[in-house]
VMD Tcl script that draws the C-alpha trace (Angstrom):
set ca {
  {72.08 87.06 119.45}
  {72.74 83.46 118.41}
  {76.03 82.05 119.30}
  {76.07 79.15 117.10}
  {73.87 78.63 114.09}
  {73.73 75.01 112.75}
  {72.85 74.13 109.28}
  {72.06 70.63 108.34}
  {69.62 67.72 108.53}
  {67.52 66.87 111.56}
  {66.40 63.23 111.74}
  {64.15 61.20 113.88}
  {66.17 58.35 115.82}
  {65.01 54.86 116.54}
  {67.75 53.28 118.92}
  {67.69 49.51 119.27}
  {68.63 49.19 123.12}
  {67.40 45.49 123.35}
  {66.85 43.14 120.37}
  {63.67 44.36 118.60}
  {63.06 47.30 121.15}
  {63.64 50.74 119.83}
  {63.83 53.93 121.81}
  {62.68 56.88 119.87}
  {64.58 60.32 119.93}
  {65.99 62.98 117.90}
  {69.15 63.06 115.89}
  {71.23 64.37 112.94}
  {74.68 65.53 113.49}
  {74.36 69.28 113.42}
  {71.08 69.00 115.59}
  {73.18 67.25 117.98}
  {75.66 70.13 118.04}
  {72.81 72.55 118.58}
  {71.39 70.75 121.67}
  {74.89 70.44 122.89}
  {75.49 74.08 122.72}
  {72.13 74.69 124.36}
  {72.94 72.39 127.34}
  {76.22 73.97 127.63}
  {74.56 77.35 128.22}
  {75.23 78.72 124.59}
  {72.38 80.02 122.44}
  {71.92 77.74 119.46}
  {69.85 78.07 116.39}
  {68.85 75.66 113.45}
  {68.85 76.57 109.69}
  {67.38 73.74 107.69}
  {64.40 72.64 105.41}
  {61.87 70.40 107.16}
  {58.54 68.74 106.28}
  {55.07 69.21 107.47}
  {54.79 65.79 108.90}
  {54.36 64.69 112.57}
  {57.95 63.81 112.80}
  {58.83 67.28 111.92}
  {56.50 68.66 114.58}
  {58.18 66.29 117.09}
  {61.61 67.67 116.31}
  {60.46 71.35 116.33}
  {58.89 70.81 119.74}
  {61.92 69.12 121.20}
  {64.14 72.17 119.84}
  {61.73 74.52 121.61}
  {62.07 72.69 124.88}
  {65.71 72.93 124.42}
  {65.53 76.66 123.74}
  {67.11 76.42 120.29}
  {66.03 79.08 117.85}
  {63.78 77.84 115.10}
  {63.10 81.09 113.38}
  {65.17 80.24 110.33}
  {63.19 76.91 109.58}
  {61.86 76.59 106.17}
  {58.91 74.37 105.77}
  {58.31 71.88 102.91}
  {54.92 70.94 102.04}
  {55.88 67.76 99.85}
  {58.95 66.01 101.31}
  {59.19 64.17 104.55}
  {61.36 64.13 107.34}
  {64.30 61.56 107.33}
  {64.72 58.76 109.93}
  {67.49 56.45 110.85}
  {67.79 53.33 113.11}
  {70.77 52.21 115.25}
  {71.50 48.61 116.04}
  {74.51 47.05 117.69}
  {76.84 44.22 116.40}
  {80.06 42.76 117.37}
  {82.03 45.84 115.72}
  {79.77 48.40 117.57}
  {76.65 50.40 116.33}
  {75.36 50.17 112.77}
  {73.43 53.07 111.31}
  {70.52 52.51 108.68}
  {69.08 55.68 107.15}
  {65.91 56.39 105.44}
  {66.57 59.99 104.10}
  {66.32 60.03 100.24}
  {64.24 62.86 99.11}
  {63.96 64.14 102.64}
  {63.01 67.91 103.09}
  {66.46 68.84 104.45}
  {67.91 67.18 101.21}
  {65.79 69.64 99.20}
  {67.37 72.88 100.95}
  {68.37 75.09 98.19}
  {70.72 78.07 97.79}
  {67.91 80.57 97.29}
  {66.55 79.25 100.80}
  {69.63 80.80 102.30}
  {69.10 84.53 103.20}
  {71.74 87.16 104.32}
  {69.52 88.15 107.24}
  {69.88 84.48 108.60}
  {73.37 85.37 109.66}
  {72.56 88.80 111.36}
  {73.53 88.69 115.05}
  {75.36 85.16 114.73}
  {78.79 84.41 115.94}
  {79.48 81.01 114.26}
  {77.96 79.01 111.58}
  {78.54 75.21 112.01}
  {77.95 72.71 109.41}
  {79.22 69.32 108.46}
  {80.15 67.00 105.52}
  {76.80 65.16 105.65}
  {75.02 68.55 104.81}
  {77.37 68.59 101.58}
  {76.51 64.89 100.88}
  {72.85 64.35 101.10}
  {72.11 66.18 97.75}
  {73.79 68.43 95.13}
  {71.43 71.42 96.00}
  {71.90 70.96 99.58}
  {75.75 71.16 98.97}
  {75.24 74.34 97.15}
  {73.07 75.73 99.79}
  {75.85 74.97 102.48}
  {78.42 76.94 100.25}
  {76.04 79.87 99.79}
  {75.36 79.92 103.63}
  {79.28 80.00 104.09}
  {79.60 82.94 101.60}
  {76.79 84.93 103.31}
  {78.04 84.18 106.73}
  {81.50 85.55 105.78}
  {79.93 88.81 104.37}
  {78.35 89.20 107.71}
  {81.67 88.61 109.69}
  {80.49 85.15 110.95}
  {83.08 82.52 111.79}
  {82.80 79.10 110.15}
  {82.97 75.82 111.94}
  {83.18 72.56 109.99}
  {83.03 68.95 111.11}
  {83.94 66.67 108.08}
  {81.81 63.80 109.16}
  {82.51 61.61 106.22}
  {79.72 59.21 105.25}
  {80.61 56.92 102.24}
  {77.21 55.69 101.99}
  {76.24 58.85 100.59}
  {78.92 59.66 98.04}
  {82.19 58.43 96.76}
  {85.48 59.08 98.56}
  {86.98 60.92 95.45}
  {83.95 63.42 95.51}
  {83.99 63.76 99.23}
  {87.81 64.37 99.19}
  {87.15 67.30 96.68}
  {84.17 69.08 98.30}
  {85.05 68.56 101.91}
  {88.62 69.56 101.60}
  {87.45 72.77 99.62}
  {84.86 73.63 102.40}
  {87.52 73.10 105.07}
  {89.77 75.53 103.31}
  {87.03 78.11 103.92}
  {86.55 77.35 107.56}
  {88.00 79.01 110.61}
  {87.53 76.11 112.85}
  {87.86 72.32 111.31}
  {86.88 69.60 113.78}
  {87.50 66.10 112.04}
  {87.61 62.77 113.68}
  {90.74 60.63 113.18}
  {89.30 57.97 110.98}
  {87.48 60.42 108.61}
  {90.72 62.61 108.40}
  {92.81 59.55 107.54}
  {90.54 58.75 104.61}
  {90.17 62.35 103.53}
  {93.90 63.28 103.53}
  {95.52 60.00 102.93}
  {97.70 60.48 105.87}
  {97.99 58.27 108.90}
  {99.96 60.36 111.56}
  {97.75 62.73 113.50}
  {100.49 65.46 113.43}
  {100.70 65.23 109.78}
  {96.92 65.52 109.42}
  {96.70 68.83 111.36}
  {99.55 70.15 109.44}
  {97.66 69.37 106.25}
  {94.74 71.31 107.42}
  {96.81 74.29 108.56}
  {98.28 74.39 105.18}
  {94.85 75.16 103.81}
  {94.72 78.16 105.77}
  {92.41 76.79 108.46}
  {92.82 78.81 111.76}
  {92.17 76.08 114.52}
  {92.10 72.22 113.92}
  {90.85 70.10 116.61}
  {91.46 66.55 115.67}
  {89.49 64.04 117.73}
  {91.31 60.89 118.64}
  {88.50 58.73 120.26}
  {89.87 57.45 123.60}
  {93.28 59.05 123.04}
  {91.80 62.61 123.41}
  {92.11 65.57 121.13}
  {94.94 67.17 119.27}
  {94.58 70.83 118.95}
  {96.78 73.07 116.49}
  {96.57 76.54 115.45}
  {98.05 78.98 112.70}
  {100.03 80.62 115.45}
  {101.97 77.48 116.51}
  {99.93 76.31 119.41}
  {99.89 72.61 119.40}
  {98.86 70.33 122.39}
  {97.35 66.79 122.64}
  {94.67 66.87 125.43}
  {94.64 63.31 126.92}
  {91.70 60.94 126.54}
  {89.47 60.37 129.54}
  {88.65 56.61 130.65}
  {84.91 56.36 130.50}
  {82.61 53.33 130.38}
  {81.57 53.15 126.82}
  {77.90 52.54 126.25}
  {77.09 54.33 122.91}
  {79.49 56.59 120.99}
  {76.75 58.00 118.99}
  {77.05 61.90 118.88}
  {80.15 61.95 120.90}
  {81.96 64.11 118.14}
  {79.02 66.36 117.99}
  {79.09 66.63 121.72}
  {82.75 67.73 121.49}
  {81.89 70.19 118.84}
  {79.19 71.87 120.81}
  {81.21 72.00 123.93}
  {84.35 73.33 122.38}
  {82.68 76.04 120.53}
  {80.50 77.08 123.36}
  {83.33 77.25 125.63}
  {85.60 79.05 123.29}
  {82.93 81.78 122.86}
  {82.73 82.09 126.49}
  {86.41 82.26 127.16}
  {88.35 82.83 124.06}
  {90.71 80.11 125.43}
  {91.25 77.47 122.85}
  {93.04 75.16 125.13}
  {90.29 75.39 127.90}
  {87.70 74.93 125.25}
  {89.34 71.78 123.74}
  {89.73 70.30 127.40}
  {85.98 71.24 128.03}
  {84.83 69.61 124.86}
  {86.86 66.63 125.58}
  {85.25 66.05 129.15}
  {81.74 66.66 127.58}
  {82.32 63.94 125.03}
  {83.74 61.70 127.63}
  {80.35 61.92 129.51}
  {78.22 61.39 126.39}
  {79.57 57.88 125.58}
  {78.30 56.53 128.96}
  {74.60 56.77 127.68}
  {72.35 55.59 124.78}
  {71.33 57.73 122.08}
  {72.17 60.77 120.26}
  {70.53 63.67 122.54}
  {69.87 61.66 125.67}
  {73.56 61.37 126.09}
  {74.47 65.06 125.88}
  {75.42 66.51 129.25}
  {74.55 69.71 130.89}
  {77.15 72.54 131.74}
  {76.52 71.59 135.42}
  {77.63 68.00 134.71}
  {80.57 68.90 132.67}
  {81.98 71.58 134.95}
  {81.69 68.96 137.82}
  {83.55 66.36 135.95}
  {86.08 68.88 134.74}
  {86.80 70.01 138.31}
  {87.47 66.33 139.25}
  {90.11 65.67 136.58}
}
mol new
graphics top color blue
foreach p $ca { graphics top sphere $p radius 0.5 }
foreach p [lrange $ca 0 end-1] q [lrange $ca 1 end] { graphics top cylinder $p $q radius 0.2 }
display resetview
């Protein structure tokens, strides 16, 4: 049984921690979520297309060490694995991607099989998976269709990346996918651009009008606004943390929130738990090095 199956693009990360000095790691938003799930005690799996190069082997070996299911990986004999660089400037971290024509961008609808969703509880995907190519977008929509046929819940993080597509196209496709999801997990900056609304309360109302069952709007250092169709609405306060690197904080929240919800079926507890996990992740460099264990998260939660 897989708790959370993550569909999307893994990348090799090069994180500049000192000028000209890069630390190599694994990244990609849904891969980060899978790692977060595994470290929180859940069973995660990945569904994607990967190359035959050494970068892909490095990622696969990392996933195996993290006990992430890789049985749904499709290998591409031609296309490479994508990479990205993180540098830091006056306004925070800057991402530079080298992913055009990557194996993950070549994921096709007919790569997605009904059996991929057997014994899966939640399918998690993101706006990046919709943006990297037309066929990856179609594959994501096919995955949602097949997952629903198998009774799998859908989790969606909007993860808006305007370097990949125009805002008008992003709005149309992301909002359509959001309307198909059970859980929508947007960040505030993304949600403001996608909905044209400023107020967090109005933003969650907009997603609920689409028919979304649960919206967890992350507000950075202001915490999380949780809202549901049955009128639950609560803002979980932010947790003061020493900010070192916010890379993957949203992914960490997603993984912690979904794993804790599956464990307890308590949405408020799950949102609090994901909030604590994300506050721990920003205290360290890198996407996956920063993702905390269940032991660390529970310890921090008990001290709040």
